[in-house]
C-alpha positions as CSV (number, residue, x, y, z in Angstrom):
1,M,0.4,0.1,-0.5
2,M,1.4,3.4,-0.9
3,E,2.3,5.7,1.8
4,V,0.5,8.9,2.7
5,A,3.2,10.9,2.3
6,E,5.0,9.1,-1.3
7,F,1.0,10.1,-2.4
8,R,0.8,13.4,-1.4
9,D,4.1,14.5,-3.3
10,K,3.3,12.3,-5.9
11,L,-0.2,14.3,-5.8
12,I,1.5,18.0,-5.5
13,T,4.8,16.9,-8.5
14,S,1.9,15.7,-11.1
15,F,-0.5,19.1,-9.9
16,L,2.5,21.6,-11.1
17,I,3.6,19.4,-13.9
18,L,-0.1,19.9,-15.2
19,Q,0.2,23.3,-15.0
20,V,3.3,23.4,-16.6
21,Y,2.0,21.6,-19.6
22,A,-1.2,23.3,-19.5
23,D,1.0,27.2,-19.2
24,E,2.9,25.9,-21.8
25,S,0.1,25.3,-24.1
26,L,-3.1,27.1,-23.7
27,G,-0.4,30.5,-22.5
28,P,0.8,31.3,-26.3
29,V,-2.6,31.0,-27.4
30,C,-4.1,33.5,-24.8
31,R,-1.1,35.8,-24.8
32,E,-2.2,36.1,-29.0
33,H,-5.6,37.2,-28.1
34,G,-4.8,39.8,-25.1
35,V,-5.8,37.5,-22.4
36,T,-4.4,35.6,-19.9
37,V,-4.7,32.2,-18.9
38,Q,-6.9,33.1,-15.6
39,Q,-9.0,35.6,-18.0
40,F,-9.2,33.2,-20.0
41,H,-10.5,30.6,-17.0
42,I,-13.1,32.9,-16.2
43,L,-14.1,34.0,-19.4
44,M,-15.0,30.2,-19.6
45,E,-16.7,29.7,-16.2
46,L,-18.9,33.0,-17.0
47,D,-20.1,31.3,-20.4
48,E,-21.2,28.0,-19.0
49,H,-22.5,30.1,-15.5
50,P,-23.7,33.2,-17.0
51,M,-24.2,36.0,-14.1
52,Q,-22.0,34.6,-11.3
53,K,-21.4,36.1,-7.6
54,A,-17.7,38.0,-7.5
55,G,-17.0,35.6,-4.6
56,D,-19.0,32.5,-5.9
57,L,-17.1,32.6,-9.2
58,S,-13.5,33.5,-7.3
59,D,-14.1,30.4,-5.7
60,T,-14.4,28.7,-8.6
61,V,-12.0,29.4,-10.5
62,G,-9.5,29.8,-7.5
63,V,-8.4,33.2,-7.3
64,L,-8.6,34.6,-4.0
65,R,-11.6,37.4,-3.1
66,G,-9.2,40.0,-2.5
67,N,-7.6,39.8,-6.3
68,M,-11.0,39.5,-7.6
69,A,-11.7,43.0,-8.3
70,G,-8.3,43.6,-9.4
71,I,-8.5,41.2,-12.4
72,C,-12.2,42.2,-12.9
73,K,-11.5,45.8,-13.2
74,K,-9.0,44.7,-15.7
75,M,-11.4,42.6,-17.7
76,E,-14.2,45.3,-18.2
77,Q,-11.8,47.4,-19.2
78,N,-11.4,45.4,-22.1
79,H,-15.4,45.2,-22.5
80,W,-15.2,41.2,-22.1
81,I,-17.1,41.9,-18.7
82,V,-19.8,43.5,-16.8
83,R,-20.4,44.3,-13.2
84,E,-23.1,45.0,-11.8
85,R,-24.9,45.8,-7.7
86,S,-27.3,42.9,-6.9
87,Q,-31.1,44.8,-6.9
88,K,-31.6,41.9,-3.6
89,D,-28.4,43.0,-1.9
90,E,-26.7,45.7,-3.4
91,R,-23.3,44.4,-1.4
92,V,-23.4,42.1,-3.7
93,V,-21.8,42.2,-6.8
94,L,-22.8,40.0,-9.6
95,I,-20.2,39.2,-12.9
96,S,-21.8,38.6,-16.5
97,L,-20.1,38.2,-19.7
98,T,-20.3,41.2,-22.6
99,E,-21.1,39.7,-26.3
100,E,-17.3,40.6,-26.4
101,G,-15.9,38.0,-24.2
102,R,-17.9,35.7,-25.6
103,R,-16.2,36.5,-28.8
104,V,-12.5,36.5,-26.9
105,K,-13.3,32.9,-25.0
106,R,-14.4,31.5,-28.4
107,E,-11.6,32.9,-30.5
108,V,-9.2,31.4,-27.7
109,A,-11.0,27.8,-27.2
110,K,-11.2,27.5,-30.9
111,E,-7.5,28.1,-31.8
112,A,-6.7,26.1,-28.3
113,E,-8.6,23.3,-30.2
114,S,-7.3,23.5,-33.1
115,R,-3.8,23.2,-32.1
116,L,-4.5,19.9,-29.9
117,E,-6.3,17.8,-32.8
118,S,-3.4,17.0,-34.2
119,I,-2.7,15.2,-30.5
120,F,-6.0,14.0,-30.1
121,A,-6.3,12.2,-33.6
122,N,-3.2,9.8,-33.1
123,E,-4.0,8.9,-29.7
124,P,-7.0,6.2,-29.0
125,E,-10.5,6.5,-27.5
126,E,-9.1,4.2,-24.6
127,T,-6.6,6.8,-23.3
128,F,-8.8,9.2,-22.8
129,N,-11.4,7.1,-21.3
130,T,-8.6,5.7,-18.9
131,I,-7.4,9.6,-17.9
132,F,-10.9,11.3,-17.2
133,A,-11.4,7.4,-15.1
134,G,-8.4,8.9,-12.8
135,L,-9.5,11.8,-12.7
136,D,-13.2,10.8,-11.4
137,A,-11.3,8.7,-8.8
138,L,-9.3,11.4,-7.9
139,G,-12.0,13.7,-7.1
140,K,-14.0,11.2,-5.3
141,L,-10.8,10.8,-2.8
142,M,-10.6,14.6,-2.8
143,E,-14.1,14.9,-2.2
144,K,-13.1,12.6,1.3
145,L,-10.3,14.6,2.4
146,Q,-13.1,17.7,2.2
147,K,-15.5,16.2,4.9
C-alpha cells in the first residue's frame, strides 16, 4: 500500500507538471488574443454559468477574493465582462459576460482546439477514458478530504 507522504508528493508533483503543461500549451494562444490563462478561465466559467456572484466566481476559478476585484476591473476595461450590484442586496456584485467576452473566449478556445487536434487524432479513445476515469477517482478521493 502506498504511504500517505508518497501519495502527497506524487499528487503535488503531478499538479505542478500539469500546470506547467497547461501554461505552455494554452498560454501562447491566450497571449495572442491579449488574455491571460486566468482571464480565459474566468471567461469560460462565465460562458458556462452566466451572471455569477463575484465571491462564487472567485472560489470556482481559484482566485483569492481579494484579487478578484482587480482582475475583474481589467476585464471590464477590456469590455469582456460587466459588473453590477445585485438589486436584492447591494453588497453582492454580479458578474456577467459581454458579447466581446464571448467572442474572445470562442476565439481562444477555437485556436487551442485547432492546435490540439493533431495530438488527439493520434490517440486511441481508451487513452482518454483512462485519463478521465483516473480524474474521477481522484475527484472522489479529494471530496473525502473535504469532509
